[in-house]
C-alpha positions as CSV (number, residue, x, y, z in Angstrom):
1,M,-0.2,0.0,-0.2
2,D,1.2,3.5,-1.0
3,I,0.8,5.9,1.8
4,D,1.6,8.2,0.2
5,A,-0.5,8.4,-2.4
6,L,-3.5,7.2,-0.5
7,H,-2.5,10.7,1.6
8,S,-2.2,12.3,-1.5
9,A,-6.1,10.6,-2.3
10,L,-7.8,12.5,0.8
11,L,-6.3,15.6,0.5
12,S,-7.6,15.4,-3.1
13,I,-10.6,15.1,-2.2
14,T,-10.5,17.7,0.5
15,I,-10.4,20.0,-1.9
16,A,-13.1,18.7,-3.8
17,S,-15.6,18.5,-0.8
18,D,-14.5,22.2,-0.2
19,K,-15.4,23.5,-3.4
20,L,-18.6,21.2,-4.2
21,R,-19.2,23.2,-0.8
22,N,-18.6,26.6,-1.9
23,S,-20.9,26.1,-4.6
24,R,-23.8,25.0,-3.4
25,D,-23.5,28.1,-0.9
26,K,-23.5,30.8,-4.1
27,I,-25.4,28.4,-5.9
28,G,-28.1,28.7,-2.5
29,E,-27.2,32.3,-2.9
30,L,-29.3,33.0,-7.2
31,D,-32.6,33.1,-7.4
32,N,-34.5,30.4,-9.6
33,V,-32.1,27.8,-8.7
34,P,-34.0,24.3,-9.8
35,L,-34.4,22.9,-6.2
36,N,-32.9,19.4,-7.5
37,L,-29.8,21.0,-8.3
38,C,-29.9,22.1,-5.0
39,E,-29.9,18.9,-3.7
40,L,-27.8,17.2,-5.9
41,L,-25.2,19.7,-4.6
42,D,-26.3,18.0,-1.0
43,E,-26.1,15.1,-2.1
44,A,-22.5,14.8,-3.9
45,V,-21.5,17.0,-0.5
46,N,-22.2,14.3,2.1
47,D,-20.9,11.2,-0.1
48,V,-17.5,12.9,-1.2
49,R,-17.4,13.8,3.2
50,M,-18.1,9.9,3.9
51,T,-15.9,9.2,1.0
52,K,-13.3,11.1,3.1
53,A,-13.5,10.6,6.7
54,T,-14.5,6.8,5.7
55,L,-10.7,6.6,3.9
56,A,-8.7,9.4,6.8
57,G,-10.3,6.3,9.1
58,G,-8.4,3.1,7.7
59,L,-5.3,5.3,7.1
60,G,-5.4,6.1,10.8
61,F,-5.8,10.1,11.2
62,S,-8.1,11.3,14.0
63,L,-11.7,11.9,13.2
64,C,-14.4,14.1,15.3
65,P,-16.8,13.0,16.7
66,R,-19.2,15.2,16.9
67,C,-19.4,15.6,13.1
68,W,-21.1,13.8,10.7
69,P,-19.5,12.6,7.9
70,A,-17.0,13.3,11.1
71,E,-14.3,15.1,10.4
72,L,-10.8,15.4,10.1
73,L,-8.6,16.8,13.1
74,T,-6.3,19.1,13.2
75,T,-3.5,19.9,15.9
76,D,-2.8,23.3,17.3
77,S,1.5,24.1,18.5
78,K,0.3,22.9,21.9
79,G,-0.8,19.2,21.0
80,R,-4.4,19.7,21.0
81,L,-6.7,18.1,18.8
82,S,-9.4,20.9,16.8
83,C,-12.5,20.2,14.6
84,P,-11.9,22.9,11.4
85,V,-15.9,22.2,10.9
86,C,-17.4,22.1,14.2
87,G,-14.4,23.9,16.1
88,E,-14.7,22.0,19.3
89,V,-11.6,20.8,21.1
90,S,-10.7,18.4,22.7
91,L,-7.7,17.0,25.4
92,K,-7.9,13.5,24.6
93,R,-7.3,11.6,21.6
94,A,-10.7,12.0,19.1
95,A,-11.8,8.6,17.8
């Protein structure tokens, strides 16, 4: 198993998820957008987030136990895990 390739795939999925989420938000601000387009974008965002969580969990990355689908946790300069989505900080190792 090539860890570098998997890490690169995880990074790509993260970027794609952010782009989908930003597009969905911008389209939601427009008038006369078909509701089913917004629903399809919501589904795509959730599918990508679930894929990211599954891959990250399989690689042993720390995931937020409060978010669904789970989000990757980051580590601050003091070594505390925090979620960039919900903002929660944990002093313990997350799931």
